BANUDREN-57157 format. One line per 4 residues: their letters; for each residue x, y, z of N, C-alpha, C. Coordinates in Angstrom, 2 decimals. Layout:
N
A	X,Y,Z,X,Y,Z,X,Y,Z | ...
//
This chain:
89
MQTD	0.77,-1.29,0.19,0.00,0.03,0.01,0.78,1.28,0.12 | 1.86,1.31,0.56,2.84,2.16,0.81,3.18,2.83,-0.70 | 3.75,1.86,-1.83,4.01,2.30,-2.93,2.94,3.04,-3.51 | 1.57,2.17,-3.58,0.59,3.18,-4.12,0.36,4.25,-3.46
LDKL	0.36,4.60,-2.14,0.41,6.03,-1.87,1.53,7.12,-2.42 | 2.68,6.53,-2.58,3.87,7.53,-3.36,3.45,7.43,-4.77 | 2.74,6.38,-5.39,2.28,6.99,-6.94,1.22,7.96,-6.96 | 0.16,7.79,-5.81,-0.97,8.84,-5.58,-0.09,10.25,-5.36
CDWS	0.74,10.27,-4.60,1.46,11.50,-3.96,1.92,12.07,-5.76 | 3.14,11.18,-6.21,3.31,11.79,-7.27,2.67,12.35,-8.40 | 1.70,11.40,-8.77,0.36,11.66,-9.59,-0.11,13.22,-9.26 | -0.47,13.65,-8.01,-0.91,14.67,-7.44,0.04,15.90,-7.29
RKWL	1.35,15.81,-7.43,2.33,16.78,-7.64,2.20,17.13,-8.84 | 2.09,16.20,-9.95,2.29,16.20,-11.26,1.04,17.31,-11.81 | -0.07,16.86,-11.62,-1.19,17.78,-11.86,-1.66,18.70,-10.95 | -0.75,19.29,-9.61,-1.04,20.24,-8.85,-2.28,20.15,-8.01
LQFN	-2.36,19.05,-7.87,-3.64,18.67,-6.75,-3.44,18.20,-5.53 | -2.72,18.80,-4.75,-2.02,18.32,-3.50,-2.78,17.75,-2.33 | -2.60,16.79,-1.81,-3.18,16.01,-0.85,-3.00,16.65,0.48 | -3.96,16.73,1.56,-3.48,17.14,2.85,-3.55,15.78,3.76
PAKC	-2.40,15.47,4.23,-2.16,14.07,5.05,-2.76,14.34,5.98 | -3.12,15.59,6.85,-3.88,15.74,8.05,-5.33,15.25,8.09 | -5.97,15.18,6.66,-7.05,14.86,6.41,-7.24,13.56,5.88 | -6.12,12.76,6.08,-6.02,11.32,5.28,-5.88,10.33,6.45
KVMH	-6.52,9.23,6.50,-6.69,8.57,7.65,-6.41,7.13,6.84 | -5.89,5.83,7.65,-5.86,4.52,7.31,-6.68,3.77,8.56 | -7.36,2.80,8.14,-8.12,1.84,8.98,-7.81,0.32,8.55 | -7.48,-0.26,9.52,-7.07,-1.73,9.24,-8.23,-2.60,9.35
IGHE	-9.22,-3.17,8.59,-9.95,-4.28,8.71,-9.53,-5.46,8.70 | -9.84,-6.22,9.57,-9.72,-7.91,9.98,-8.64,-8.03,10.45 | -7.57,-6.99,10.93,-6.29,-7.40,11.19,-6.00,-6.51,11.99 | -4.66,-7.03,12.96,-4.22,-6.12,14.13,-2.79,-5.78,14.12
LNTK	-2.40,-5.72,12.45,-0.96,-5.39,12.20,-1.03,-3.81,12.19 | 0.23,-3.67,12.81,0.39,-1.65,13.38,1.61,-0.96,12.13 | 0.65,-1.43,10.90,1.76,-0.86,9.67,1.50,0.63,9.69 | 2.63,1.26,9.77,2.53,2.74,9.46,2.71,3.27,7.90
YYMA	1.87,3.97,7.53,2.15,4.73,6.22,2.30,6.15,6.19 | 2.99,6.46,5.12,3.38,7.69,5.10,3.51,8.54,3.57 | 2.85,10.04,3.63,2.55,10.58,2.66,3.43,11.86,2.16 | 4.11,11.94,1.28,4.73,13.18,1.10,3.76,14.53,1.17
EGTN	4.71,15.03,1.69,4.35,16.79,2.27,5.23,17.71,1.96 | 5.32,18.26,0.83,6.71,18.76,-0.07,7.70,17.90,0.29 | 8.90,18.18,1.07,10.03,17.20,0.71,9.77,16.59,2.27 | 8.96,16.64,3.13,8.53,15.88,4.40,7.66,14.50,4.33
KVEV	8.01,13.67,4.87,7.10,12.36,4.63,6.05,12.54,6.23 | 5.01,12.49,6.03,4.16,13.00,7.16,3.68,11.64,7.76 | 3.49,10.95,8.79,2.57,9.90,9.03,1.14,9.94,8.91 | 0.36,9.00,8.02,-0.78,8.91,8.28,-1.83,8.09,9.49
QCVN	-2.84,8.92,9.71,-3.17,8.60,10.88,-3.83,7.40,10.95 | -3.47,6.48,11.96,-4.51,5.08,11.88,-5.55,5.36,13.04 | -6.73,5.00,12.47,-8.23,5.17,13.13,-9.18,4.01,13.56 | -9.76,3.53,14.14,-10.53,2.55,14.52,-11.86,2.72,14.00
EAKN	-12.37,4.03,13.82,-13.37,4.63,13.04,-13.52,5.94,12.45 | -14.43,6.07,11.48,-14.36,7.02,10.73,-15.73,7.12,10.02 | -16.08,8.47,9.80,-17.31,8.85,9.28,-16.93,9.32,7.70 | -17.73,8.65,6.91,-17.68,9.15,5.43,-19.13,9.39,5.18
RGVF	-19.39,10.37,4.46,-20.62,10.32,3.79,-21.82,10.22,4.87 | -21.57,10.69,6.10,-22.59,10.38,7.20,-22.91,8.93,7.43 | -21.97,7.87,7.38,-21.91,6.62,7.65,-20.55,6.49,8.53 | -20.91,5.75,9.51,-19.90,5.77,10.52,-19.31,4.06,10.22
LTSD	-17.73,4.00,9.74,-17.09,2.86,9.49,-16.14,2.34,10.76 | -16.65,1.09,11.39,-15.72,0.57,12.27,-14.28,-0.31,11.46 | -13.46,-0.87,12.23,-12.44,-1.44,12.15,-13.11,-3.08,11.91 | -13.92,-3.18,13.00,-14.66,-4.37,13.08,-15.99,-4.59,12.37
LTFS	-16.52,-3.88,11.28,-17.48,-3.84,10.63,-18.89,-4.05,11.63 | -18.73,-3.07,12.45,-20.48,-3.40,13.35,-20.94,-1.83,12.88 | -22.22,-2.24,13.06,-23.05,-0.85,12.83,-23.49,-0.45,14.18 | -23.19,-1.13,15.19,-23.38,-0.48,16.40,-23.56,1.28,16.89
RQCF	-22.41,1.77,16.14,-22.23,3.03,16.07,-23.15,3.86,15.23 | -23.25,3.40,13.85,-24.19,3.95,13.01,-25.70,4.31,14.12 | -26.07,3.04,14.28,-27.51,2.56,14.87,-27.54,3.59,15.94 | -26.83,3.62,16.56,-26.63,4.73,18.07,-26.84,5.81,17.72
KSAA	-26.09,6.49,16.67,-26.20,8.11,16.16,-27.45,8.24,15.31 | -28.08,7.12,14.78,-29.11,7.59,14.19,-30.34,7.38,15.12 | -30.23,6.46,16.12,-31.40,6.68,16.96,-31.29,7.86,18.19 | -30.30,8.51,18.24,-30.25,9.88,18.81,-30.78,11.04,18.25
RVSS	-30.51,10.74,16.87,-30.90,12.09,15.69,-32.35,11.88,15.90 | -33.09,10.59,15.80,-34.57,10.68,15.60,-35.02,10.78,17.26 | -34.48,10.66,18.34,-35.04,11.01,19.46,-34.93,12.48,19.63 | -33.74,12.98,19.18,-33.69,14.69,19.30,-34.73,15.32,18.66
SLGL	-35.16,14.67,17.21,-36.27,15.10,16.51,-37.85,14.95,17.27 | -37.78,13.90,17.88,-39.26,13.34,18.48,-39.11,14.42,19.72 | -38.20,14.52,20.40,-38.10,15.42,21.44,-38.61,16.95,21.46 | -38.17,17.65,19.97,-38.51,18.48,19.15,-39.96,18.61,18.97
IQRH	-40.43,17.84,18.31,-41.75,17.83,17.76,-42.66,17.64,19.27 | -42.32,17.29,20.16,-42.76,16.85,21.48,-43.16,18.51,21.97 | -41.84,19.15,22.19,-41.83,20.41,22.80,-42.72,20.97,22.21 | -42.86,20.84,20.93,-43.70,22.46,20.00,-45.49,22.04,19.82
F	-45.71,20.87,20.20,-47.27,20.39,20.01,-47.84,19.92,21.31
//
């Protein structure tokens, strides 16, 4: 994966579309290997942050692929909306 990240950084430099390494994340799904990945930021190599949970387009993804976090957030949002309706009527 590191070689793919390096190629992606080279491509982004060529087309002047720089990535922000602070916004990039790595999630290990299905294993516990502590592999570290790096992205180029100018002349420096910046370590890509490793996370166990990430939000993408409103959906919470976890490294163990469970939906409990997504269900909890959805239930909290519905409960909040119901409370708002109840207070106004």
